[in-house]
C-alpha positions in Angstrom: -9.9 -36.9 -3.9 -7.2 -36.3 -6.3 -3.9 -38.6 -6.4 -0.3 -36.7 -4.7 3.0 -36.9 -4.8 3.4 -35.3 -1.8 0.8 -35.6 0.4 0.3 -32.3 3.1 0.7 -33.2 6.9 -3.0 -33.3 8.4 -1.4 -31.3 11.1 -0.2 -28.5 9.2 -2.1 -25.7 10.4 -0.7 -22.3 10.5 -1.7 -18.8 11.2 0.7 -15.8 9.6 0.0 -12.1 10.6 1.0 -9.4 7.9 0.7 -5.9 9.2 -1.3 -3.0 8.0 -0.6 -0.5 10.3 -2.9 2.4 12.7 -0.6 4.8 11.2 -1.8 4.0 7.6 -5.2 4.1 8.6 -5.2 7.0 10.5 -3.6 8.6 7.0 -6.6 7.2 4.8 -9.2 8.8 7.3 -7.5 12.5 7.6 -7.2 13.0 3.9 -10.1 11.8 2.6 -9.1 9.3 0.2 -11.2 6.4 1.6 -14.4 5.8 3.3 -14.4 5.7 7.3 -15.3 1.6 7.0 -11.9 1.2 5.0 -10.4 3.2 7.3 -11.4 1.0 10.2 -10.2 -2.1 7.8 -7.0 -0.5 7.6 -6.2 -0.3 11.3 -6.2 -3.5 11.6 -3.8 -6.5 10.6 -4.6 -8.9 8.1 -4.3 -12.4 9.2 -4.0 -15.1 6.8 -4.7 -18.9 8.2 -5.6 -22.0 7.3 -9.2 -23.5 7.0 -11.2 -26.0 6.3 -13.6 -25.9 3.2 -16.6 -27.2 4.7 -16.4 -24.3 8.2 -19.0 -21.7 7.4 -16.3 -18.8 6.9 -15.0 -21.1 3.8 -18.4 -21.9 2.7 -19.8 -18.2 2.5 -16.6 -16.6 1.2 -17.0 -19.4 -1.6 -20.2 -18.7 -2.2 -19.3 -15.2 -3.2 -16.3 -15.9 -4.9 -19.2 -17.8 -7.4 -21.3 -15.3 -7.2 -18.5 -12.4 -8.7 -17.0 -15.0 -11.0 -20.3 -16.3 -12.9 -21.2 -12.7 -12.6 -18.5 -11.2 -14.5 -18.6 -13.9 -16.9 -22.2 -13.5 -17.9 -22.0 -9.7 -17.2 -25.1 -9.6 -15.1 -26.0 -10.4 -11.4 -25.7 -14.4 -11.5 -28.8 -16.3 -10.4 -29.0 -18.6 -7.4 -29.3 -21.7 -9.8 -26.2 -20.5 -11.8 -23.8 -20.3 -8.7 -25.2 -23.7 -7.4 -24.1 -25.3 -10.7 -20.7 -23.7 -10.7 -19.9 -24.8 -7.2 -21.0 -28.2 -8.0 -18.8 -28.2 -11.3 -15.9 -27.3 -9.4 -16.1 -29.1 -5.9 -13.5 -27.6 -3.4 -13.8 -30.5 -0.7 -9.7 -31.7 -1.6 -8.4 -28.2 -0.6 -7.6 -29.7 2.7 -4.8 -31.9 3.9 -3.3 -34.2 2.5 -4.8 -33.5 -1.1 -4.1 -29.6 -0.5 -4.6 -25.9 1.5 -7.3 -23.3 2.0 -6.0 -19.9 2.8 -8.3 -17.3 4.1 -7.7 -13.5 4.6 -9.2 -11.7 7.7 -9.2 -8.4 9.0 -11.2 -8.7 12.9 -14.2 -10.7 12.0 -14.2 -10.3 8.8 -13.0 -12.3 5.7 -11.6 -10.4 3.0 -10.9 -13.3 0.7 -9.8 -16.4 -0.1 -6.9 -18.6 -2.3 -6.6 -22.6 -2.3 -3.9 -25.1 -3.8 -4.4 -28.5 -4.6 -1.5 -31.1 -5.3 -1.0 -32.7 -8.3 1.1 -35.4 -9.4 4.8 -34.3 -10.1 4.9 -32.5 -7.4 2.9 -29.4 -8.7 0.8 -27.2 -7.0 -2.6 -26.1 -8.9 -3.8 -22.7 -7.6 -7.5 -22.2 -7.4 -10.1 -19.9 -5.7 -8.0 -17.0 -5.8 -10.9 -14.1 -4.3 -10.7 -10.5 -2.6 -14.2 -9.3 -2.1 -15.4 -6.3 -3.8 -14.6 -3.5 -0.9 -11.2 -4.9 0.2 -9.7 -5.2 -3.5 -6.7 -2.4 -3.9 -5.5 -2.8 -0.6 -2.9 -5.9 -1.3 -5.1 -8.8 -0.1 -4.6 -10.8 -3.1 -0.7 -10.4 -3.0 -0.8 -11.8 0.7 -2.9 -14.5 -0.2 -0.6 -15.6 -2.9 2.8 -14.7 -1.4 1.5 -16.9 1.8 0.3 -19.4 -0.3 3.3 -19.6 -2.6 5.7 -19.8 0.7 3.9 -22.9 2.0 4.6 -24.7 -1.4 7.9 -24.2 -0.9 7.7 -25.5 2.4 6.0 -28.6 1.4 8.8 -29.6 -1.2 6.3 -28.5 -4.3 8.4 -28.0 -7.6 5.7 -25.4 -9.3 2.6 -24.0 -9.0 0.3 -23.3 -12.0 -2.8 -21.6 -12.6 -5.7 -20.5 -15.4 -7.6 -17.8 -15.4 -10.2 -15.9 -17.7 -9.4 -13.2 -20.3 -11.8 -11.1 -18.5 -10.5 -11.0 -14.8 -7.6 -8.8 -15.8 -6.5 -8.3 -12.2 -6.1 -11.4 -11.7 -3.7 -11.4 -14.7 -1.7 -8.8 -13.7 -1.4 -10.0 -10.2 -0.2 -13.0 -11.2 2.3 -11.6 -13.7 3.6 -9.1 -10.9 4.0 -12.4 -8.9 6.5 -13.9 -11.4 4.0 -16.6 -13.4 4.8 -16.9 -16.6 2.3 -17.5 -19.5 2.1 -20.5 -21.8 0.7 -23.5 -23.0 -2.3 -25.0 -21.5 -2.1 -27.7 -18.9 -5.4 -28.5 -18.5 -9.2 -28.4 -20.7 -11.2 -26.2 -18.5 -13.8 -24.8 -20.9 -13.8 -21.5 -18.9 -10.5 -20.9 -18.8 -8.3 -18.5 -21.7 -5.0 -18.3 -19.8 -2.6 -20.6 -18.6 0.4 -19.3 -16.1 3.2 -21.5 -14.1 5.9 -20.5 -11.4 9.2 -22.7 -10.9 9.9 -22.9 -7.2 13.5 -24.3 -7.7 
């Protein structure tokens, strides 16, 4: 468990619904710009909710997150051993009140992505585990997760959010910059991090 100045109440479990309308899904199907599956997904609202890191849904999306980032790092499909080693090296059991939170994005019964935050000393929120399934990318899911995470961080009284990422994760860097995160000096010694971002919340 990590020390924190601003513990999150254990009862803080909320659900947010943000709409992607049926009309948009219908247009997608009519103009042929996407598959029928994409049209079905767009017909449902995206639900952002808190999750327990040890839940089946959270563990499943965490596994896919590591398969994705480890595979992209090596430029090939990651082996099971590599994925398990990465998970062991970067545990997420603290992404739960009172030391953090974990958000999942769902459409229907499908988990589309996740985003986490752990509270650091000085009322700083460290953003982590930002991931969107490949089939759901380009639909604003990552932005919705990050906006919800920021909103909750403000409500908790955090003064800033910070995060790190790699050079090859171009879409992540672009998203963070578009949300007002400013790249600056390193704030940790993670050997896999190449870029460090921060956003003031006050």
